[in-house]
C-alpha positions as CSV (number, residue, x, y, z in Angstrom):
1,X,-2.4,-33.2,-6.4
2,X,-4.8,-35.1,-3.5
3,X,-7.7,-33.6,-5.0
4,X,-8.5,-35.0,-8.0
5,X,-10.1,-32.9,-11.3
6,X,-12.9,-35.7,-12.0
7,X,-13.7,-35.3,-8.5
8,X,-14.6,-31.8,-8.4
9,X,-16.6,-32.3,-11.6
10,X,-18.7,-34.9,-9.9
11,X,-19.4,-32.6,-7.4
12,X,-20.5,-29.6,-10.0
13,X,-22.8,-31.9,-11.9
14,X,-24.2,-33.6,-8.6
15,X,-24.7,-29.8,-7.0
16,X,-28.5,-30.1,-7.3
17,X,-28.3,-33.6,-5.9
18,X,-26.4,-33.0,-2.9
19,X,-28.4,-30.5,-1.2
20,X,-31.7,-32.0,-2.5
21,X,-31.6,-35.0,-0.9
22,X,-32.8,-35.9,2.4
23,X,-31.1,-34.9,5.8
24,X,-30.5,-37.2,8.9
25,X,-30.8,-35.5,11.9
26,X,-28.9,-36.0,15.0
27,X,-30.1,-35.0,18.2
28,X,-28.1,-36.3,20.9
29,X,-28.0,-40.4,20.8
30,X,-30.8,-40.3,18.8
31,X,-31.0,-40.5,15.0
32,X,-34.7,-39.2,13.8
33,X,-37.0,-39.6,10.9
34,X,-36.2,-36.8,8.3
35,X,-37.8,-36.0,4.8
36,X,-38.7,-39.4,3.9
37,X,-35.6,-41.4,5.5
38,X,-36.7,-43.9,8.5
39,X,-34.5,-44.9,11.3
40,X,-35.8,-48.4,13.1
41,X,-34.3,-49.4,16.2
42,X,-32.9,-47.4,19.5
43,X,-30.4,-47.8,22.5
44,X,-26.7,-49.1,22.9
45,X,-25.6,-51.8,20.3
46,X,-29.2,-51.8,18.1
47,X,-29.0,-51.0,14.4
48,X,-31.1,-48.6,12.3
49,X,-32.0,-49.3,8.8
50,X,-32.1,-46.8,6.6
51,X,-34.3,-46.7,3.6
52,X,-34.9,-44.4,0.6
53,X,-38.4,-43.9,1.1
54,X,-40.1,-41.1,-1.2
55,X,-36.6,-41.1,-3.3
56,X,-36.6,-44.7,-3.9
57,X,-36.7,-44.3,-7.5
58,X,-34.4,-41.0,-7.9
59,X,-30.7,-40.6,-6.1
60,X,-31.2,-42.5,-3.4
61,X,-32.0,-46.0,-5.3
62,X,-28.7,-47.6,-4.0
63,X,-29.2,-46.7,-0.6
64,X,-32.0,-48.8,0.3
65,X,-31.3,-51.1,3.4
66,X,-27.9,-48.9,4.4
67,X,-27.4,-49.5,7.7
68,X,-25.8,-47.1,10.5
69,X,-24.7,-48.5,13.3
70,X,-25.3,-46.5,16.8
71,X,-23.4,-46.3,20.0
72,X,-24.3,-45.3,23.3
73,X,-24.4,-41.6,23.5
74,X,-23.1,-40.5,20.1
75,X,-21.6,-37.8,22.1
76,X,-18.1,-38.5,19.8
77,X,-19.8,-39.5,16.3
78,X,-19.3,-42.8,17.0
79,X,-23.0,-43.5,16.6
80,X,-22.4,-43.7,12.4
81,X,-20.5,-46.9,10.8
82,X,-19.8,-45.5,7.2
83,X,-20.1,-48.0,4.8
84,X,-19.3,-47.1,1.3
85,X,-18.1,-50.7,0.0
86,X,-21.7,-51.6,-0.8
87,X,-22.9,-48.6,-2.1
88,X,-23.0,-48.6,-6.3
89,X,-22.8,-45.7,-8.4
90,X,-21.1,-42.6,-8.3
91,X,-24.5,-40.6,-7.4
92,X,-25.8,-42.8,-5.0
93,X,-22.6,-42.5,-3.3
94,X,-22.3,-38.8,-3.2
95,X,-26.0,-39.1,-1.7
96,X,-24.9,-41.4,0.8
97,X,-22.1,-39.1,2.0
98,X,-23.9,-36.3,2.0
99,X,-26.7,-37.8,4.0
100,X,-24.2,-39.0,6.4
101,X,-21.8,-35.7,7.1
102,X,-24.4,-33.0,7.3
103,X,-25.8,-34.0,10.4
104,X,-22.3,-34.4,11.4
105,X,-21.9,-30.9,11.2
106,X,-24.0,-30.8,14.4
107,X,-21.5,-32.5,16.5
108,X,-18.6,-30.1,15.7
109,X,-15.3,-29.7,13.9
110,X,-13.5,-32.0,15.6
111,X,-16.2,-35.1,15.4
112,X,-16.9,-34.2,12.0
113,X,-13.5,-34.2,10.9
114,X,-12.5,-37.4,12.5
115,X,-15.3,-39.1,10.6
116,X,-14.4,-37.5,7.3
117,X,-10.7,-39.1,8.0
118,X,-11.8,-42.6,8.4
119,X,-13.0,-42.4,4.5
120,X,-11.2,-44.4,2.3
121,X,-10.2,-41.9,-0.4
122,X,-9.7,-38.3,-1.4
123,X,-12.7,-38.1,-3.6
124,X,-15.4,-39.4,-1.2
125,X,-13.0,-36.8,1.5
126,X,-13.9,-34.5,-0.5
127,X,-17.6,-35.3,-1.0
128,X,-17.7,-35.1,3.1
129,X,-15.9,-31.8,3.6
130,X,-17.9,-30.3,1.0
131,X,-21.0,-31.5,2.9
132,X,-20.0,-30.0,5.9
133,X,-18.6,-26.5,4.5
134,X,-22.4,-26.5,3.4
135,X,-24.0,-27.4,6.5
136,X,-21.7,-24.9,8.5
137,X,-22.0,-22.0,5.8
138,X,-25.8,-22.3,4.5
139,X,-24.8,-22.6,1.4
140,X,-25.7,-24.9,-1.8
141,X,-23.0,-26.4,-3.4
142,X,-23.6,-24.3,-6.5
143,X,-23.1,-21.1,-4.5
144,X,-19.8,-22.4,-3.2
145,X,-18.3,-23.1,-6.3
146,X,-19.7,-20.0,-7.7
147,X,-18.0,-17.9,-5.3
148,X,-14.6,-19.5,-6.3
149,X,-12.8,-20.6,-3.3
150,X,-13.5,-24.2,-3.9
151,X,-11.5,-23.9,-7.2
152,X,-8.8,-21.7,-5.7
153,X,-8.0,-23.6,-2.4
154,X,-9.7,-27.1,-2.9
155,X,-12.4,-27.8,-1.0
156,X,-10.2,-28.7,2.3
157,X,-8.6,-25.4,1.9
158,X,-12.2,-23.7,1.2
159,X,-13.6,-25.4,4.3
160,X,-10.7,-24.4,6.3
161,X,-10.5,-21.0,5.4
162,X,-14.2,-20.7,6.1
163,X,-14.1,-21.8,9.4
164,X,-10.8,-19.7,10.3
165,X,-12.4,-16.9,9.5
166,X,-15.3,-17.4,11.6
167,X,-13.1,-18.1,14.4
168,X,-13.6,-21.6,14.6
169,X,-10.1,-22.9,13.4
170,X,-7.2,-21.2,14.7
171,X,-4.6,-20.4,11.8
172,X,-2.2,-23.5,12.9
173,X,-5.2,-25.9,12.3
174,X,-6.1,-24.2,9.2
175,X,-2.4,-24.8,8.1
176,X,-2.5,-28.4,9.5
177,X,-5.8,-29.1,7.3
178,X,-4.0,-27.7,4.0
179,X,-0.6,-29.8,4.7
180,X,-3.0,-32.9,5.3
181,X,-5.2,-32.7,2.6
182,X,-3.9,-30.1,-0.1
183,X,-0.6,-30.5,-2.2
184,X,1.0,-27.9,-4.9
185,X,-0.7,-24.5,-5.2
186,X,-3.7,-24.8,-3.5
187,X,-1.7,-26.1,-0.3
188,X,0.7,-22.8,-0.6
189,X,-2.4,-20.7,-1.1
190,X,-4.1,-21.7,2.0
191,X,-0.7,-21.9,4.3
192,X,0.2,-18.2,3.0
193,X,-3.4,-17.0,4.1
194,X,-3.1,-18.9,7.1
195,X,0.4,-17.0,7.9
196,X,-1.2,-13.4,7.0
197,X,-3.9,-14.1,9.9
198,X,-1.2,-15.2,12.3
199,X,1.5,-12.8,11.8
200,X,0.5,-9.8,13.7
201,X,0.6,-11.9,16.9
202,X,2.9,-15.0,16.3
203,X,5.2,-14.1,13.5
204,X,7.5,-16.5,14.1
205,X,5.2,-19.5,14.3
206,X,3.5,-18.0,10.9
207,X,6.8,-17.9,9.3
208,X,7.4,-21.6,9.7
209,X,4.3,-22.3,8.1
210,X,5.6,-21.6,5.0
211,X,8.5,-24.3,5.3
212,X,9.3,-26.3,2.3
213,X,7.5,-23.9,-0.2
214,X,10.0,-22.9,-3.0
215,X,10.2,-20.0,-5.8
216,X,7.1,-18.5,-6.6
217,X,4.8,-19.9,-4.0
218,X,7.7,-18.9,-1.0
219,X,7.3,-15.3,-2.6
220,X,3.8,-15.1,-2.5
221,X,3.5,-16.7,0.9
222,X,6.1,-14.4,1.9
223,X,4.0,-11.5,0.7
224,X,1.2,-12.6,2.6
225,X,3.0,-13.3,5.8
226,X,4.7,-9.8,5.7
227,X,1.3,-7.8,4.7
228,X,-0.1,-9.6,8.3
229,X,3.1,-8.5,10.1
230,X,2.7,-5.1,8.8
231,X,-0.6,-4.6,9.7
232,X,-0.1,-4.7,13.5
233,X,4.0,-3.6,13.1
234,X,4.9,-2.1,9.9
235,X,8.7,-1.2,11.7
236,X,9.3,-4.7,12.5
237,X,7.7,-6.0,9.8
238,X,10.0,-3.9,7.2
239,X,13.5,-4.3,9.2
240,X,12.8,-8.2,8.8
241,X,12.2,-7.6,5.3
242,X,14.9,-5.3,4.7
243,X,17.5,-8.3,5.8
244,X,16.1,-10.7,3.1
245,X,19.1,-11.3,0.9
246,X,17.3,-11.7,-2.6
247,X,16.9,-8.4,-4.0
248,X,13.7,-8.8,-6.2
249,X,11.9,-10.6,-3.2
250,X,13.3,-8.0,-0.7
251,X,11.6,-5.2,-3.1
252,X,8.5,-7.0,-3.1
253,X,8.4,-7.5,0.5
254,X,9.3,-3.8,1.2
255,X,6.8,-3.0,-1.1
256,X,3.8,-4.8,0.4
257,X,5.0,-3.7,4.0
258,X,4.4,0.4,2.7
259,X,1.4,-0.7,0.9
260,X,-0.1,-2.3,4.2
261,X,1.2,0.7,6.3
262,X,-0.5,3.5,4.1
263,X,-3.8,2.3,5.0
264,X,-3.2,2.9,8.4
265,X,-0.5,6.0,8.4
266,X,0.0,7.4,4.8
267,X,2.5,9.8,6.7
268,X,4.2,7.3,8.4
269,X,4.3,4.8,5.0
270,X,5.3,8.1,2.4
271,X,8.3,9.2,5.2
272,X,9.3,5.3,4.8
273,X,9.1,5.3,1.1
274,X,11.7,8.1,1.1
275,X,14.2,6.7,3.6
276,X,14.1,2.9,2.2
277,X,12.2,2.6,-0.9
278,X,12.0,-0.6,-3.1
279,X,15.3,-1.3,-5.0
280,X,13.3,-2.8,-8.0
281,X,12.1,0.2,-10.5
282,X,8.8,-1.3,-11.5
283,X,8.0,-2.5,-7.9
284,X,9.3,1.4,-6.3
285,X,6.8,3.0,-9.0
286,X,3.6,0.8,-8.1
287,X,4.9,1.5,-4.1
288,X,5.0,5.2,-4.8
289,X,1.3,5.1,-6.8
290,X,-0.1,2.8,-4.0
291,X,0.8,5.2,-1.5
292,X,-0.4,8.2,-3.3
293,X,-3.5,6.6,-4.1
294,X,-4.5,5.8,-0.8
295,X,-3.2,9.0,0.4
296,X,-5.1,11.5,-1.6
297,X,-7.9,9.6,-1.1
298,X,-7.7,11.3,2.7
299,X,-5.9,14.0,2.5
300,X,-5.2,15.1,-1.1
301,X,-3.3,18.3,-0.6
302,X,-0.9,16.2,1.6
303,X,-0.3,13.5,-1.2
304,X,0.3,16.2,-3.8
305,X,2.9,17.9,-2.1
306,X,4.5,14.6,-1.0
307,X,4.4,13.6,-5.1
308,X,5.9,16.9,-5.8
309,X,8.6,16.5,-3.5
310,X,9.8,13.1,-5.1
311,X,12.5,13.6,-7.3
312,X,11.5,13.9,-11.4
313,X,11.1,10.7,-12.8
314,X,9.1,7.6,-13.3
315,X,8.4,8.0,-9.4
316,X,6.7,11.3,-9.2
317,X,4.6,10.2,-12.5
318,X,3.3,7.0,-10.6
319,X,2.6,9.3,-7.6
320,X,0.9,11.8,-9.5
321,X,-1.1,9.2,-11.6
322,X,-2.1,7.3,-8.4
323,X,-3.5,10.9,-7.0
324,X,-5.5,11.0,-10.2
325,X,-6.9,7.9,-9.6
326,X,-8.7,9.0,-6.2
327,X,-8.9,12.7,-6.6
328,X,-8.9,13.0,-10.6
329,X,-9.4,16.7,-12.0
330,X,-13.0,16.5,-13.0
331,X,-16.2,17.7,-11.9
332,X,-16.6,16.0,-8.6
333,X,-19.3,13.2,-9.8
334,X,-19.5,9.9,-8.7
335,X,-21.3,7.7,-11.7
336,X,-22.8,4.3,-11.4
337,X,-25.1,2.5,-14.2
338,X,-28.5,3.0,-13.6
339,X,-31.1,0.3,-14.4
340,X,-32.1,1.6,-18.2
341,X,-28.3,1.4,-19.1
342,X,-27.6,5.4,-18.4
343,X,-25.2,6.5,-16.0
344,X,-26.7,8.5,-12.9
345,X,-24.9,11.0,-10.7
346,X,-24.4,8.9,-7.5
347,X,-22.7,11.4,-5.5
348,X,-21.6,14.7,-5.6
349,X,-18.3,15.1,-3.9
350,X,-18.8,18.3,-1.4
351,X,-16.8,21.8,-2.5
352,X,-16.6,20.3,-6.1
353,X,-17.8,22.5,-9.5
354,X,-20.8,19.7,-9.4
355,X,-21.7,20.2,-6.1
356,X,-21.0,24.2,-6.1
357,X,-22.8,24.7,-9.3
358,X,-26.3,24.2,-7.7
359,X,-27.4,22.8,-11.3
360,X,-26.8,19.0,-10.5
361,X,-28.6,16.5,-8.1
362,X,-28.0,12.6,-7.1
363,X,-29.8,10.8,-9.0
364,X,-30.0,12.9,-12.1
365,X,-29.1,10.6,-15.4
366,X,-26.2,11.5,-17.4
367,X,-27.2,11.3,-21.4
368,X,-24.3,12.4,-23.1
369,X,-20.9,14.2,-22.8
370,X,-19.2,16.5,-25.0
371,X,-15.8,15.4,-26.3
372,X,-12.6,17.7,-26.8
373,X,-14.4,18.4,-30.5
374,X,-17.4,19.5,-29.2
375,X,-19.3,16.4,-30.6
376,X,-21.9,14.6,-28.0
377,X,-21.1,11.1,-27.3
378,X,-24.0,9.4,-26.3
379,X,-23.1,7.8,-22.5
380,X,-25.6,4.7,-23.1
381,X,-23.2,3.7,-25.6
382,X,-20.2,3.9,-23.6
383,X,-18.6,2.0,-20.3
384,X,-18.8,4.1,-17.2
385,X,-14.9,4.5,-17.2
386,X,-15.0,5.5,-21.0
387,X,-17.7,8.3,-19.7
388,X,-15.5,9.5,-16.7
389,X,-12.4,9.6,-19.1
390,X,-14.4,12.1,-21.1
391,X,-15.4,14.3,-18.4
392,X,-12.0,14.4,-16.5
393,X,-9.0,16.5,-18.2
394,X,-7.1,19.4,-17.6
395,X,-7.6,21.8,-14.6
396,X,-9.7,25.3,-15.3
397,X,-10.7,23.8,-18.7
398,X,-14.4,23.4,-19.6
399,X,-16.9,20.2,-20.2
400,X,-20.4,20.2,-21.1
401,X,-22.9,17.2,-19.8
402,X,-26.2,16.7,-20.8
403,X,-28.7,15.3,-18.1
404,X,-31.8,14.4,-17.0
405,X,-33.2,14.6,-13.6
406,X,-35.0,11.4,-12.1
407,X,-38.6,13.1,-12.5
408,X,-38.2,13.0,-16.2
409,X,-38.4,16.4,-17.0
410,X,-36.7,17.9,-20.3
411,X,-32.9,17.1,-20.8
412,X,-30.3,20.0,-20.0
413,X,-26.8,20.9,-20.7
414,X,-25.0,22.0,-17.8
415,X,-21.1,23.5,-18.8
416,X,-18.9,23.2,-15.7
417,X,-15.2,23.8,-15.3
418,X,-12.9,20.9,-14.4
419,X,-10.7,21.6,-11.3
420,X,-8.5,18.9,-8.7
421,X,-10.6,17.2,-6.6
422,X,-9.6,17.6,-3.0
423,X,-10.6,15.1,-0.2
424,X,-9.8,16.7,3.2
425,X,-9.1,15.1,6.6
426,X,-12.3,14.3,8.3
427,X,-14.6,14.9,5.0
């Protein structure tokens, strides 16, 4: 892998140093003074001496007397000669790269990346790309690392995906960046996301991005590729996926097409499932659950009718579980955790028992729930999922809850009958 683990750890340790250092701002051909750094001399062919200034005894100690050669206009980034050989110490090296590449970000992606390629080793290139990513995204190194993108995709991958999502870099350019700087799982992950983005408009080029990937990486790549294609042309994506030779892979891809199609057209996805479901049993059950869950959130009655028409067995059971995940049998109140640790009624579903009773209001705190044995269960001691599980149950069965209004008035007990929650189109 071209991005050494040690380099990544050094970047983590030095997060505060990298972003806390002084920055050199390039404005046109002029290298100006900023935050304790001094540039002397101007004009074509002259050199500017960078001194550590106020940071002389800190992280920039090794940078005194470093020179940055300036050229005529500097419009193409020739204004800086990056010399690392005389920079001693990992910390000083990181400081030097950061202070050099952050201003290069202002000259654009092409110029900045051309200078990245001039660096002599992978660790230095990663430092430079991390500095560019921080400058373009406005995030600190700590924030970038905590977001997880750098660890999942490598520095080059995180940079390429950010620029692609911002519209600054095309999917083809992102794939080229991955092929140049990444290997293994990180390369495959970035290629799959670039292909997913491009597939809707150019499936042939997108598919070619995965050439050379094998085994599980190829399956993951094809899954994202076909999802991107299905977002625009589900019928075409399904026809292509249906011709894949490997039965397991074919099932995975058909499932991904249906999972994407149901987001836009549940009726079409449900019909396609009946006509050509994935062959693999587990994938077919998962797909039935996904279709039912998505459809039930928009039109519960239609989803229930579809599920009930499936042959008895695992597919029908999976679809019914999917419906209950988004349209459960309960009282129709959405919960969130309040600041004091108690669940709060966040929203009452229109037409549900909670809404129709007139006894509950958004913002009420849920203190306890009566279980099947009639014992009060303190909701502060339970997760939101556990509390929801206590409230849900069989249709037309009673459930009692103890609530308190947001104004702090005396707690009250409310008993409601559970009903199938119905989401209707347009509601």
